[in-house]
Structure formats: structure tokens, C-alpha cells
PQR file with spaces between the fields and no chain letter, atoms N, CA, C, O and H, PARSE charges and radii, in Angstrom:
ATOM       1  N    ARG     1       0.866   -1.231   -0.130 -0.4000 1.5000
ATOM       2  CA   ARG     1       0.036   -0.302    0.280 -0.0000 2.0000
ATOM       3  C    ARG     1       1.026    1.933   -0.178  0.5500 1.7000
ATOM       4  O    ARG     1       1.830    2.648    0.420 -0.5500 1.4000
ATOM       5  N    TRP     2       0.438    2.016   -1.147 -0.4000 1.5000
ATOM       6  CA   TRP     2       1.402    3.358   -0.837 -0.0000 2.0000
ATOM       7  C    TRP     2       1.050    4.611    0.271  0.5500 1.7000
ATOM       8  O    TRP     2      -0.124    4.930    0.457 -0.5500 1.4000
ATOM       9  H    TRP     2      -0.215    1.436   -1.633  0.4000 1.0000
ATOM      10  N    ARG     3       1.787    5.062    0.746 -0.4000 1.5000
ATOM      11  CA   ARG     3       1.589    5.685    1.877 -0.0000 2.0000
ATOM      12  C    ARG     3       2.144    7.437    1.542  0.5500 1.7000
ATOM      13  O    ARG     3       3.353    7.288    1.369 -0.5500 1.4000
ATOM      14  H    ARG     3       2.741    4.802    0.595  0.4000 1.0000
ATOM      15  N    ALA     4       1.924    8.522    1.424 -0.4000 1.5000
ATOM      16  CA   ALA     4       2.030    9.604    1.241 -0.0000 2.0000
ATOM      17  C    ALA     4       2.531   10.125    2.959  0.5500 1.7000
ATOM      18  O    ALA     4       1.663   10.716    3.602 -0.5500 1.4000
ATOM      19  H    ALA     4       0.941    8.643    1.564  0.4000 1.0000
ATOM      20  N    LEU     5       3.914    9.889    3.639 -0.4000 1.5000
ATOM      21  CA   LEU     5       4.097   10.066    4.276 -0.0000 2.0000
ATOM      22  C    LEU     5       5.032   11.750    4.815  0.5500 1.7000
ATOM      23  O    LEU     5       5.060   12.403    5.859 -0.5500 1.4000
ATOM      24  H    LEU     5       4.620    9.410    3.117  0.4000 1.0000
ATOM      25  N    ASN     6       5.659   11.887    3.482 -0.4000 1.5000
ATOM      26  CA   ASN     6       6.335   13.340    3.785 -0.0000 2.0000
ATOM      27  C    ASN     6       5.896   14.106    2.300  0.5500 1.7000
ATOM      28  O    ASN     6       6.601   13.760    1.352 -0.5500 1.4000
ATOM      29  H    ASN     6       5.636   11.357    2.635  0.4000 1.0000
ATOM      30  N    MET     7       5.189   14.758    2.098 -0.4000 1.5000
ATOM      31  CA   MET     7       4.842   15.285    1.070 -0.0000 2.0000
ATOM      32  C    MET     7       5.293   16.710    1.246  0.5500 1.7000
ATOM      33  O    MET     7       5.793   17.124    2.292 -0.5500 1.4000
ATOM      34  H    MET     7       4.616   15.040    2.868  0.4000 1.0000
ATOM      35  N    GLY     8       5.130   17.304    0.372 -0.4000 1.5000
ATOM      36  CA   GLY     8       6.390   18.860   -0.220 -0.0000 2.0000
ATOM      37  C    GLY     8       4.566   19.998    0.980  0.5500 1.7000
ATOM      38  O    GLY     8       3.357   20.225    0.942 -0.5500 1.4000
ATOM      39  H    GLY     8       4.724   16.968   -0.478  0.4000 1.0000
ATOM      40  N    LYS     9       5.903   20.249    1.819 -0.4000 1.5000
ATOM      41  CA   LYS     9       5.057   21.510    2.980 -0.0000 2.0000
ATOM      42  C    LYS     9       5.292   22.787    2.143  0.5500 1.7000
ATOM      43  O    LYS     9       6.065   22.866    1.188 -0.5500 1.4000
ATOM      44  H    LYS     9       6.885   20.064    1.850  0.4000 1.0000
ATOM      45  N    VAL    10       4.632   23.630    2.564 -0.4000 1.5000
ATOM      46  CA   VAL    10       4.516   25.080    2.038 -0.0000 2.0000
ATOM      47  C    VAL    10       6.147   25.261    3.695  0.5500 1.7000
ATOM      48  O    VAL    10       6.297   24.735    4.798 -0.5500 1.4000
ATOM      49  H    VAL    10       4.004   23.566    3.340  0.4000 1.0000
ATOM      50  N    HIS    11       6.838   26.152    2.968 -0.4000 1.5000
ATOM      51  CA   HIS    11       8.233   27.148    4.048 -0.0000 2.0000
ATOM      52  C    HIS    11       7.195   28.281    4.539  0.5500 1.7000
ATOM      53  O    HIS    11       6.923   29.256    3.838 -0.5500 1.4000
ATOM      54  H    HIS    11       6.716   26.579    2.072  0.4000 1.0000
ATOM      55  N    GLY    12       6.760   28.099    5.547 -0.4000 1.5000
ATOM      56  CA   GLY    12       6.108   29.167    6.252 -0.0000 2.0000
ATOM      57  C    GLY    12       4.949   29.432    6.420  0.5500 1.7000
ATOM      58  O    GLY    12       4.251   28.688    5.731 -0.5500 1.4000
ATOM      59  H    GLY    12       6.981   27.306    6.116  0.4000 1.0000
ATOM      60  N    SER    13       4.359   30.154    7.021 -0.4000 1.5000
ATOM      61  CA   SER    13       2.814   30.572    7.076 -0.0000 2.0000
ATOM      62  C    SER    13       2.381   31.506    5.474  0.5500 1.7000
ATOM      63  O    SER    13       3.278   32.188    4.980 -0.5500 1.4000
ATOM      64  H    SER    13       4.926   30.758    7.582  0.4000 1.0000
ATOM      65  N    LEU    14       0.955   31.456    4.754 -0.4000 1.5000
ATOM      66  CA   LEU    14       0.773   32.325    3.891 -0.0000 2.0000
ATOM      67  C    LEU    14       0.866   33.326    4.591  0.5500 1.7000
ATOM      68  O    LEU    14       1.752   33.989    4.053 -0.5500 1.4000
ATOM      69  H    LEU    14       0.226   30.902    5.156  0.4000 1.0000
ATOM      70  N    SER    15       0.300   34.165    5.962 -0.4000 1.5000
ATOM      71  CA   SER    15      -0.161   34.937    6.042 -0.0000 2.0000
ATOM      72  C    SER    15       1.319   36.073    6.137  0.5500 1.7000
ATOM      73  O    SER    15       1.150   37.290    6.204 -0.5500 1.4000
ATOM      74  H    SER    15      -0.420   33.627    6.400  0.4000 1.0000
ATOM      75  N    ARG    16       2.308   35.626    6.131 -0.4000 1.5000
ATOM      76  CA   ARG    16       3.400   35.901    6.160 -0.0000 2.0000
ATOM      77  C    ARG    16       4.444   36.227    4.834  0.5500 1.7000
ATOM      78  O    ARG    16       5.634   36.536    4.896 -0.5500 1.4000
ATOM      79  H    ARG    16       2.445   34.637    6.076  0.4000 1.0000
ATOM      80  N    ALA    17       3.563   36.046    3.580 -0.4000 1.5000
ATOM      81  CA   ALA    17       3.630   36.714    2.387 -0.0000 2.0000
ATOM      82  C    ALA    17       3.786   38.219    1.651  0.5500 1.7000
ATOM      83  O    ALA    17       3.231   39.213    2.120 -0.5500 1.4000
ATOM      84  H    ALA    17       2.596   35.795    3.530  0.4000 1.0000
ATOM      85  N    GLY    18       4.427   38.247    0.711 -0.4000 1.5000
ATOM      86  CA   GLY    18       4.976   39.750    0.873 -0.0000 2.0000
ATOM      87  C    GLY    18       5.201   40.931    1.699  0.5500 1.7000
ATOM      88  O    GLY    18       4.950   42.099    1.404 -0.5500 1.4000
ATOM      89  H    GLY    18       4.878   37.440    0.330  0.4000 1.0000
ATOM      90  N    LYS    19       5.746   40.436    2.851 -0.4000 1.5000
ATOM      91  CA   LYS    19       6.427   41.217    4.246 -0.0000 2.0000
ATOM      92  C    LYS    19       7.448   42.221    3.589  0.5500 1.7000
ATOM      93  O    LYS    19       7.378   43.438    3.754 -0.5500 1.4000
ATOM      94  H    LYS    19       5.950   39.486    3.091  0.4000 1.0000
ATOM      95  N    VAL    20       8.205   41.719    2.985 -0.4000 1.5000
ATOM      96  CA   VAL    20       9.526   41.757    3.067 -0.0000 2.0000
ATOM      97  C    VAL    20       9.396   43.296    1.931  0.5500 1.7000
ATOM      98  O    VAL    20       9.827   44.421    2.182 -0.5500 1.4000
ATOM      99  H    VAL    20       8.263   40.730    2.851  0.4000 1.0000
ATOM     100  N    ARG    21       8.680   42.844    0.720 -0.4000 1.5000
ATOM     101  CA   ARG    21       8.061   43.657   -0.463 -0.0000 2.0000
ATOM     102  C    ARG    21       7.757   45.117   -0.184  0.5500 1.7000
ATOM     103  O    ARG    21       8.228   46.113   -0.732 -0.5500 1.4000
ATOM     104  H    ARG    21       8.329   41.929    0.517  0.4000 1.0000
ATOM     105  N    ASP    22       6.589   44.990    1.092 -0.4000 1.5000
ATOM     106  CA   ASP    22       5.662   45.729    1.241 -0.0000 2.0000
ATOM     107  C    ASP    22       6.813   46.768    2.243  0.5500 1.7000
ATOM     108  O    ASP    22       6.780   47.827    1.615 -0.5500 1.4000
ATOM     109  H    ASP    22       6.207   44.181    1.538  0.4000 1.0000
ATOM     110  N    HIS    23       7.344   46.888    2.903 -0.4000 1.5000
ATOM     111  CA   HIS    23       8.372   47.382    3.801 -0.0000 2.0000
ATOM     112  C    HIS    23       9.202   48.288    2.752  0.5500 1.7000
ATOM     113  O    HIS    23       9.664   49.398    3.020 -0.5500 1.4000
ATOM     114  H    HIS    23       7.371   46.028    3.412  0.4000 1.0000
ATOM     115  N    THR    24       9.292   47.732    1.714 -0.4000 1.5000
ATOM     116  CA   THR    24      10.507   48.357    0.739 -0.0000 2.0000
ATOM     117  C    THR    24      10.472   49.688    0.525  0.5500 1.7000
ATOM     118  O    THR    24       9.293   50.038    0.562 -0.5500 1.4000
ATOM     119  H    THR    24       8.917   46.831    1.496  0.4000 1.0000
ATOM     120  N    PRO    25      11.466   50.952    0.240 -0.5600 1.5000
ATOM     121  CA   PRO    25      10.339   52.259   -0.396  0.2800 2.0000
ATOM     122  C    PRO    25      10.459   52.338   -1.588  0.5500 1.7000
ATOM     123  O    PRO    25      11.490   52.380   -2.260 -0.5500 1.4000
ATOM     124  N    LYS    26       9.140   52.368   -1.973 -0.4000 1.5000
ATOM     125  CA   LYS    26       8.961   52.950   -3.738 -0.0000 2.0000
ATOM     126  C    LYS    26       9.536   53.579   -3.980  0.5500 1.7000
ATOM     127  O    LYS    26       9.830   54.598   -3.356 -0.5500 1.4000
ATOM     128  H    LYS    26       8.303   52.335   -1.427  0.4000 1.0000
ATOM     129  N    VAL    27      10.136   53.023   -5.534 -0.4000 1.5000
ATOM     130  CA   VAL    27      11.851   53.934   -6.520 -0.0000 2.0000
ATOM     131  C    VAL    27      10.633   54.302   -7.849  0.5500 1.7000
ATOM     132  O    VAL    27       9.649   53.612   -8.116 -0.5500 1.4000
ATOM     133  H    VAL    27       9.897   52.195   -6.042  0.4000 1.0000
ATOM     134  N    GLU    28      10.985   55.352   -8.410 -0.4000 1.5000
ATOM     135  CA   GLU    28      10.200   55.615   -9.060 -0.0000 2.0000
ATOM     136  C    GLU    28      11.003   55.166  -10.225  0.5500 1.7000
ATOM     137  O    GLU    28      12.159   55.589  -10.212 -0.5500 1.4000
ATOM     138  H    GLU    28      11.784   55.912   -8.193  0.4000 1.0000
ATOM     139  N    LYS    29      10.756   54.600  -10.980 -0.4000 1.5000
ATOM     140  CA   LYS    29      11.544   53.912  -12.322 -0.0000 2.0000
ATOM     141  C    LYS    29      11.972   55.014  -13.213  0.5500 1.7000
ATOM     142  O    LYS    29      11.072   55.656  -13.753 -0.5500 1.4000
ATOM     143  H    LYS    29       9.817   54.257  -10.991  0.4000 1.0000
ATOM     144  N    GLN    30      13.456   55.402  -13.503 -0.4000 1.5000
ATOM     145  CA   GLN    30      14.906   55.730  -14.186 -0.0000 2.0000
ATOM     146  C    GLN    30      13.840   56.214  -15.606  0.5500 1.7000
ATOM     147  O    GLN    30      12.894   55.541  -16.015 -0.5500 1.4000
ATOM     148  H    GLN    30      14.188   54.881  -13.063  0.4000 1.0000
ATOM     149  N    ALA    31      14.288   57.498  -16.157 -0.4000 1.5000
ATOM     150  CA   ALA    31      13.535   57.165  -17.706 -0.0000 2.0000
ATOM     151  C    ALA    31      15.355   56.320  -18.863  0.5500 1.7000
ATOM     152  O    ALA    31      16.435   56.873  -18.652 -0.5500 1.4000
ATOM     153  H    ALA    31      15.056   58.045  -15.825  0.4000 1.0000
ATOM     154  N    LYS    32      15.315   55.398  -19.638 -0.4000 1.5000
ATOM     155  CA   LYS    32      16.053   54.725  -19.816 -0.0000 2.0000
ATOM     156  C    LYS    32      16.635   55.363  -21.909  0.5500 1.7000
ATOM     157  O    LYS    32      15.913   56.095  -22.586 -0.5500 1.4000
ATOM     158  H    LYS    32      14.438   54.948  -19.809  0.4000 1.0000
ATOM     159  N    HIS    33      17.330   55.076  -22.157 -0.4000 1.5000
ATOM     160  CA   HIS    33      17.334   55.189  -23.751 -0.0000 2.0000
ATOM     161  C    HIS    33      17.305   53.887  -23.884  0.5500 1.7000
ATOM     162  O    HIS    33      17.686   52.986  -23.137 -0.5500 1.4000
ATOM     163  H    HIS    33      17.917   54.481  -21.607  0.4000 1.0000
ATOM     164  N    LYS    34      16.430   53.888  -25.714 -0.4000 1.5000
ATOM     165  CA   LYS    34      16.282   52.646  -26.438 -0.0000 2.0000
ATOM     166  C    LYS    34      17.297   51.930  -26.890  0.5500 1.7000
ATOM     167  O    LYS    34      18.312   52.313  -27.473 -0.5500 1.4000
ATOM     168  H    LYS    34      16.120   54.621  -26.321  0.4000 1.0000
ATOM     169  N    LYS    35      16.886   50.630  -26.517 -0.4000 1.5000
ATOM     170  CA   LYS    35      18.055   50.134  -26.935 -0.0000 2.0000
ATOM     171  C    LYS    35      17.626   49.436  -28.431  0.5500 1.7000
ATOM     172  O    LYS    35      16.532   49.142  -28.914 -0.5500 1.4000
ATOM     173  H    LYS    35      16.062   50.320  -26.044  0.4000 1.0000
ATOM     174  N    PRO    36      18.899   49.325  -28.882 -0.5600 1.5000
ATOM     175  CA   PRO    36      18.978   48.915  -30.331  0.2800 2.0000
ATOM     176  C    PRO    36      18.078   47.515  -30.845  0.5500 1.7000
ATOM     177  O    PRO    36      18.049   46.518  -30.122 -0.5500 1.4000
ATOM     178  N    THR    37      17.497   47.549  -31.904 -0.4000 1.5000
ATOM     179  CA   THR    37      16.351   46.336  -32.150 -0.0000 2.0000
ATOM     180  C    THR    37      17.051   45.919  -33.609  0.5500 1.7000
ATOM     181  O    THR    37      17.499   46.858  -34.268 -0.5500 1.4000
ATOM     182  H    THR    37      17.521   48.358  -32.491  0.4000 1.0000
ATOM     183  N    GLY    38      17.178   44.521  -34.173 -0.4000 1.5000
ATOM     184  CA   GLY    38      16.841   44.512  -35.334 -0.0000 2.0000
ATOM     185  C    GLY    38      18.560   44.794  -35.823  0.5500 1.7000
ATOM     186  O    GLY    38      19.304   45.207  -34.933 -0.5500 1.4000
ATOM     187  H    GLY    38      16.814   43.759  -33.638  0.4000 1.0000
ATOM     188  N    ARG    39      19.132   44.576  -37.170 -0.4000 1.5000
ATOM     189  CA   ARG    39      19.906   44.412  -37.526 -0.0000 2.0000
ATOM     190  C    ARG    39      21.017   45.930  -36.778  0.5500 1.7000
ATOM     191  O    ARG    39      21.750   46.311  -37.690 -0.5500 1.4000
ATOM     192  H    ARG    39      18.529   44.241  -37.893  0.4000 1.0000
ATOM     193  N    ALA    40      21.137   46.341  -36.140 -0.4000 1.5000
ATOM     194  CA   ALA    40      21.378   46.951  -35.006 -0.0000 2.0000
ATOM     195  C    ALA    40      21.651   46.568  -33.804  0.5500 1.7000
ATOM     196  O    ALA    40      22.662   47.130  -33.382 -0.5500 1.4000
ATOM     197  H    ALA    40      20.542   46.031  -35.399  0.4000 1.0000
ATOM     198  N    LYS    41      21.147   45.800  -33.024 -0.4000 1.5000
ATOM     199  CA   LYS    41      21.157   44.620  -31.823 -0.0000 2.0000
ATOM     200  C    LYS    41      22.062   44.036  -32.548  0.5500 1.7000
ATOM     201  O    LYS    41      23.234   44.291  -32.272 -0.5500 1.4000
ATOM     202  H    LYS    41      20.326   45.344  -33.366  0.4000 1.0000
ATOM     203  N    HIS    42      21.778   43.137  -33.622 -0.4000 1.5000
ATOM     204  CA   HIS    42      22.741   42.131  -34.242 -0.0000 2.0000
ATOM     205  C    HIS    42      24.346   42.853  -34.231  0.5500 1.7000
ATOM     206  O    HIS    42      25.309   42.399  -33.614 -0.5500 1.4000
ATOM     207  H    HIS    42      20.826   42.930  -33.846  0.4000 1.0000
ATOM     208  N    ARG    43      24.334   44.186  -35.154 -0.4000 1.5000
ATOM     209  CA   ARG    43      25.179   44.590  -34.926 -0.0000 2.0000
ATOM     210  C    ARG    43      26.638   44.876  -33.111  0.5500 1.7000
ATOM     211  O    ARG    43      27.854   44.908  -32.919 -0.5500 1.4000
ATOM     212  H    ARG    43      23.551   44.554  -35.656  0.4000 1.0000
ATOM     213  N    LEU    44      25.466   44.988  -32.386 -0.4000 1.5000
ATOM     214  CA   LEU    44      26.382   45.041  -30.883 -0.0000 2.0000
ATOM     215  C    LEU    44      26.493   44.070  -31.041  0.5500 1.7000
ATOM     216  O    LEU    44      27.352   43.868  -31.900 -0.5500 1.4000
ATOM     217  H    LEU    44      24.479   44.962  -32.542  0.4000 1.0000
ATOM     218  N    LEU    45      26.011   43.099  -30.613 -0.4000 1.5000
ATOM     219  CA   LEU    45      26.227   41.213  -30.132 -0.0000 2.0000
ATOM     220  C    LEU    45      27.806   41.196  -30.970  0.5500 1.7000
ATOM     221  O    LEU    45      28.891   41.242  -30.390 -0.5500 1.4000
ATOM     222  H    LEU    45      25.314   43.263  -29.915  0.4000 1.0000
ATOM     223  N    TYR    46      27.651   41.136  -32.106 -0.4000 1.5000
ATOM     224  CA   TYR    46      28.934   40.744  -33.074 -0.0000 2.0000
ATOM     225  C    TYR    46      30.100   40.729  -32.218  0.5500 1.7000
ATOM     226  O    TYR    46      30.736   39.960  -31.498 -0.5500 1.4000
ATOM     227  H    TYR    46      26.770   41.099  -32.578  0.4000 1.0000
ATOM     228  N    ASN    47      30.089   42.303  -32.746 -0.4000 1.5000
ATOM     229  CA   ASN    47      31.058   43.710  -31.607 -0.0000 2.0000
ATOM     230  C    ASN    47      31.640   43.064  -30.350  0.5500 1.7000
ATOM     231  O    ASN    47      32.763   42.580  -30.204 -0.5500 1.4000
ATOM     232  H    ASN    47      29.572   42.928  -33.331  0.4000 1.0000
ATOM     233  N    LYS    48      30.597   43.163  -29.441 -0.4000 1.5000
ATOM     234  CA   LYS    48      30.626   42.506  -28.286 -0.0000 2.0000
ATOM     235  C    LYS    48      31.713   40.726  -28.072  0.5500 1.7000
ATOM     236  O    LYS    48      32.621   40.419  -27.299 -0.5500 1.4000
ATOM     237  H    LYS    48      29.685   43.556  -29.560  0.4000 1.0000
ATOM     238  N    ARG    49      31.080   40.049  -29.059 -0.4000 1.5000
ATOM     239  CA   ARG    49      31.322   38.749  -28.687 -0.0000 2.0000
ATOM     240  C    ARG    49      32.381   38.187  -29.723  0.5500 1.7000
ATOM     241  O    ARG    49      33.080   37.296  -29.241 -0.5500 1.4000
ATOM     242  H    ARG    49      30.342   40.298  -29.687  0.4000 1.0000
ATOM     243  N    PHE    50      32.678   38.542  -31.163 -0.4000 1.5000
ATOM     244  CA   PHE    50      34.162   38.359  -31.193 -0.0000 2.0000
ATOM     245  C    PHE    50      34.568   39.386  -32.299  0.5500 1.7000
ATOM     246  O    PHE    50      34.913   39.051  -33.433 -0.5500 1.4000
ATOM     247  H    PHE    50      32.111   39.266  -31.555  0.4000 1.0000
ATOM     248  N    LEU    51      34.482   40.830  -31.793 -0.4000 1.5000
ATOM     249  CA   LEU    51      35.804   42.238  -31.920 -0.0000 2.0000
ATOM     250  C    LEU    51      36.496   42.331  -31.039  0.5500 1.7000
ATOM     251  O    LEU    51      37.702   42.356  -31.283 -0.5500 1.4000
ATOM     252  H    LEU    51      34.202   41.102  -30.872  0.4000 1.0000
ATOM     253  N    ASN    52      35.964   42.436  -29.420 -0.4000 1.5000
ATOM     254  CA   ASN    52      36.799   42.904  -28.563 -0.0000 2.0000
ATOM     255  C    ASN    52      37.219   41.865  -27.624  0.5500 1.7000
ATOM     256  O    ASN    52      37.409   42.045  -26.421 -0.5500 1.4000
ATOM     257  H    ASN    52      34.984   42.415  -29.222  0.4000 1.0000
ATOM     258  N    VAL    53      37.354   40.731  -28.281 -0.4000 1.5000
ATOM     259  CA   VAL    53      37.825   39.907  -27.532 -0.0000 2.0000
ATOM     260  C    VAL    53      39.519   39.835  -26.893  0.5500 1.7000
ATOM     261  O    VAL    53      40.553   39.961  -27.549 -0.5500 1.4000
ATOM     262  H    VAL    53      37.200   40.586  -29.258  0.4000 1.0000
ATOM     263  N    VAL    54      39.412   39.653  -25.777 -0.4000 1.5000
ATOM     264  CA   VAL    54      40.876   39.642  -25.226 -0.0000 2.0000
ATOM     265  C    VAL    54      41.572   38.318  -25.305  0.5500 1.7000
ATOM     266  O    VAL    54      41.122   37.273  -24.836 -0.5500 1.4000
ATOM     267  H    VAL    54      38.572   39.550  -25.244  0.4000 1.0000
ATOM     268  N    VAL    55      42.371   38.413  -25.752 -0.4000 1.5000
ATOM     269  CA   VAL    55      43.388   37.105  -25.890 -0.0000 2.0000
ATOM     270  C    VAL    55      44.260   36.598  -24.721  0.5500 1.7000
ATOM     271  O    VAL    55      45.451   36.778  -24.975 -0.5500 1.4000
ATOM     272  H    VAL    55      42.736   39.262  -26.133  0.4000 1.0000
ATOM     273  N    GLY    56      44.069   36.085  -23.653 -0.4000 1.5000
ATOM     274  CA   GLY    56      44.628   35.787  -22.747 -0.0000 2.0000
ATOM     275  C    GLY    56      44.747   34.687  -22.214  0.5500 1.7000
ATOM     276  O    GLY    56      43.817   33.931  -22.496 -0.5500 1.4000
ATOM     277  H    GLY    56      43.102   35.939  -23.446  0.4000 1.0000
ATOM     278  N    PHE    57      45.666   34.181  -21.414 -0.4000 1.5000
ATOM     279  CA   PHE    57      45.665   32.500  -20.818 -0.0000 2.0000
ATOM     280  C    PHE    57      44.528   32.422  -19.540  0.5500 1.7000
ATOM     281  O    PHE    57      44.363   33.442  -18.872 -0.5500 1.4000
ATOM     282  H    PHE    57      46.422   34.795  -21.185  0.4000 1.0000
ATOM     283  N    GLY    58      43.919   31.456  -19.287 -0.4000 1.5000
ATOM     284  CA   GLY    58      43.497   30.699  -18.547 -0.0000 2.0000
ATOM     285  C    GLY    58      41.608   31.285  -18.647  0.5500 1.7000
ATOM     286  O    GLY    58      41.276   32.016  -19.581 -0.5500 1.4000
ATOM     287  H    GLY    58      44.053   30.627  -19.829  0.4000 1.0000
ATOM     288  N    LYS    59      40.662   30.879  -17.678 -0.4000 1.5000
ATOM     289  CA   LYS    59      40.078   30.591  -17.898 -0.0000 2.0000
ATOM     290  C    LYS    59      39.144   32.089  -18.713  0.5500 1.7000
ATOM     291  O    LYS    59      39.472   33.271  -18.603 -0.5500 1.4000
ATOM     292  H    LYS    59      40.931   30.286  -16.920  0.4000 1.0000
ATOM     293  N    LYS    60      37.876   31.496  -19.551 -0.4000 1.5000
ATOM     294  CA   LYS    60      37.521   32.918  -20.412 -0.0000 2.0000
ATOM     295  C    LYS    60      36.536   33.634  -19.373  0.5500 1.7000
ATOM     296  O    LYS    60      36.086   32.675  -18.746 -0.5500 1.4000
ATOM     297  H    LYS    60      37.611   30.536  -19.642  0.4000 1.0000
ATOM     298  N    LYS    61      36.155   34.394  -19.026 -0.4000 1.5000
ATOM     299  CA   LYS    61      35.273   35.314  -18.229 -0.0000 2.0000
ATOM     300  C    LYS    61      34.123   35.308  -19.108  0.5500 1.7000
ATOM     301  O    LYS    61      34.255   35.198  -20.327 -0.5500 1.4000
ATOM     302  H    LYS    61      36.521   35.172  -19.536  0.4000 1.0000
ATOM     303  N    GLY    62      32.364   35.486  -18.214 -0.4000 1.5000
ATOM     304  CA   GLY    62      31.549   35.370  -18.842 -0.0000 2.0000
ATOM     305  C    GLY    62      31.434   36.592  -19.244  0.5500 1.7000
ATOM     306  O    GLY    62      32.286   37.420  -18.924 -0.5500 1.4000
ATOM     307  H    GLY    62      32.257   35.575  -17.223  0.4000 1.0000
ATOM     308  N    PRO    63      30.022   37.024  -20.258 -0.5600 1.5000
ATOM     309  CA   PRO    63      29.914   37.944  -20.624  0.2800 2.0000
ATOM     310  C    PRO    63      28.915   39.130  -19.001  0.5500 1.7000
ATOM     311  O    PRO    63      28.774   40.348  -19.108 -0.5500 1.4000
ATOM     312  N    ASN    64      28.578   38.575  -18.151 -0.4000 1.5000
ATOM     313  CA   ASN    64      27.816   38.891  -16.835 -0.0000 2.0000
ATOM     314  C    ASN    64      28.865   38.776  -15.850  0.5500 1.7000
ATOM     315  O    ASN    64      28.531   38.556  -14.686 -0.5500 1.4000
ATOM     316  H    ASN    64      28.692   37.585  -18.064  0.4000 1.0000
ATOM     317  N    SER    65      29.994   38.885  -16.124 -0.4000 1.5000
ATOM     318  CA   SER    65      31.300   38.935  -14.452 -0.0000 2.0000
ATOM     319  C    SER    65      31.670   40.533  -14.746  0.5500 1.7000
ATOM     320  O    SER    65      32.221   41.182  -15.635 -0.5500 1.4000
ATOM     321  H    SER    65      30.266   39.064  -17.070  0.4000 1.0000
ATOM     322  N    ASN    66      30.999   40.783  -13.389 -0.4000 1.5000
ATOM     323  CA   ASN    66      31.643   41.833  -12.276 -0.0000 2.0000
ATOM     324  C    ASN    66      33.467   42.350  -11.958  0.5500 1.7000
ATOM     325  O    ASN    66      33.908   43.152  -11.134 -0.5500 1.4000
ATOM     326  H    ASN    66      30.551   40.255  -12.667  0.4000 1.0000
ATOM     327  N    GLU    67      34.342   41.321  -13.217 -0.4000 1.5000
ATOM     328  CA   GLU    67      35.622   41.714  -12.267 -0.0000 2.0000
ATOM     329  C    GLU    67      36.414   42.867  -12.541  0.5500 1.7000
ATOM     330  O    GLU    67      37.453   43.235  -11.993 -0.5500 1.4000
ATOM     331  H    GLU    67      33.984   40.670  -13.886  0.4000 1.0000
ATOM     332  N    LYS    68      35.807   43.349  -13.413 -0.4000 1.5000
ATOM     333  CA   LYS    68      36.311   45.222  -13.838 -0.0000 2.0000
ATOM     334  C    LYS    68      35.752   45.364  -13.260  0.5500 1.7000
ATOM     335  O    LYS    68      36.495   45.824  -12.394 -0.5500 1.4000
ATOM     336  H    LYS    68      34.963   43.051  -13.858  0.4000 1.0000
ATOM     337  N    LYS    69      34.255   45.389  -12.606 -0.4000 1.5000
ATOM     338  CA   LYS    69      33.677   47.045  -12.602 -0.0000 2.0000
ATOM     339  C    LYS    69      34.380   46.349  -10.744  0.5500 1.7000
ATOM     340  O    LYS    69      34.756   47.424  -10.275 -0.5500 1.4000
ATOM     341  H    LYS    69      33.651   45.014  -13.309  0.4000 1.0000
ATOM     342  N    VAL    70      34.575   45.686  -10.060 -0.4000 1.5000
ATOM     343  CA   VAL    70      34.391   45.691   -8.696 -0.0000 2.0000
ATOM     344  C    VAL    70      35.944   45.348   -8.538  0.5500 1.7000
ATOM     345  O    VAL    70      36.397   44.465   -9.266 -0.5500 1.4000
ATOM     346  H    VAL    70      34.270   44.813  -10.441  0.4000 1.0000
ATOM     347  N    GLU    71      36.818   46.020   -7.594 -0.4000 1.5000
ATOM     348  CA   GLU    71      38.252   46.306   -7.309 -0.0000 2.0000
ATOM     349  C    GLU    71      38.049   45.458   -5.818  0.5500 1.7000
ATOM     350  O    GLU    71      37.137   45.664   -5.017 -0.5500 1.4000
ATOM     351  H    GLU    71      36.450   46.737   -7.003  0.4000 1.0000
ATOM     352  N    LYS    72      38.962   44.625   -5.700 -0.4000 1.5000
ATOM     353  CA   LYS    72      38.873   43.334   -5.025 -0.0000 2.0000
ATOM     354  C    LYS    72      39.959   44.774   -3.750  0.5500 1.7000
ATOM     355  O    LYS    72      40.963   45.361   -4.153 -0.5500 1.4000
ATOM     356  H    LYS    72      39.702   44.457   -6.350  0.4000 1.0000
ATOM     357  N    LYS    73      39.450   44.942   -2.558 -0.4000 1.5000
ATOM     358  CA   LYS    73      40.251   45.189   -0.857 -0.0000 2.0000
ATOM     359  C    LYS    73      40.834   44.237    0.419  0.5500 1.7000
ATOM     360  O    LYS    73      40.173   43.684    1.298 -0.5500 1.4000
ATOM     361  H    LYS    73      38.634   44.466   -2.230  0.4000 1.0000
ATOM     362  N    PRO    74      42.028   44.236    0.254 -0.5600 1.5000
ATOM     363  CA   PRO    74      42.575   43.290    0.690  0.2800 2.0000
ATOM     364  C    PRO    74      42.146   43.496    2.438  0.5500 1.7000
ATOM     365  O    PRO    74      41.674   44.469    3.027 -0.5500 1.4000
ATOM     366  N    ALA    75      42.402   42.610    2.755 -0.4000 1.5000
ATOM     367  CA   ALA    75      41.399   42.088    4.420 -0.0000 2.0000
ATOM     368  C    ALA    75      42.894   42.679    5.092  0.5500 1.7000
ATOM     369  O    ALA    75      44.011   42.174    4.983 -0.5500 1.4000
ATOM     370  H    ALA    75      42.785   41.819    2.276  0.4000 1.0000
ATOM     371  N    ASP    76      42.408   44.162    5.954 -0.4000 1.5000
ATOM     372  CA   ASP    76      43.556   44.136    7.320 -0.0000 2.0000
ATOM     373  C    ASP    76      43.809   42.746    8.145  0.5500 1.7000
ATOM     374  O    ASP    76      43.059   41.893    8.620 -0.5500 1.4000
ATOM     375  H    ASP    76      41.501   44.572    6.043  0.4000 1.0000
ATOM     376  N    LYS    77      45.115   42.915    8.092 -0.4000 1.5000
ATOM     377  CA   LYS    77      45.891   41.977    9.222 -0.0000 2.0000
ATOM     378  C    LYS    77      45.880   42.458   10.634  0.5500 1.7000
ATOM     379  O    LYS    77      46.459   43.471   11.027 -0.5500 1.4000
ATOM     380  H    LYS    77      45.725   43.608    7.707  0.4000 1.0000
ATOM     381  N    GLN    78      45.339   41.837   11.187 -0.4000 1.5000
ATOM     382  CA   GLN    78      45.602   42.262   12.937 -0.0000 2.0000
ATOM     383  C    GLN    78      46.450   41.496   13.807  0.5500 1.7000
ATOM     384  O    GLN    78      46.591   41.831   14.983 -0.5500 1.4000
ATOM     385  H    GLN    78      44.868   41.015   10.867  0.4000 1.0000
């Protein structure tokens, strides 16, 4: 006989749903320029993927890598 012993449960009660979003301050969306579409978008992708390639040793960095933006700070030794 099949018995359902440990079926999936809801994590936490549903009365607490949405509590984080309700407490965050409302920020208006900023005006952004329009992204290129069609031929112009494909041109940008081609330039990003094939023309701006940095040839070096080691593993290739992904397109979403923040290594250039984030500067690593050395930890203070006490």
C-alpha cells in the first residue's frame, strides 16, 4: 500500500507573504534610452562577442562578469 508520509510542505505561513516587498521604499523608474533592435542589435552583439575579445591565458570570463567593475580590497591583518 502506498502511503504519503513526507509530502511537500509550504515554507512558512501564507499570512507572512509579501512582507519584504511591502517594507521597501517605492522608487520611481528612471528614464532609459531605447535599446537597439533588429540589425543594430545584431551588430552590437557581433562586436561584443567577436571583435572586443581579449586573448589571454586562463579561463574565459563570462559576459555577466563583474571582475572589471569590482575592485578587490585587501583584508586588514590584525
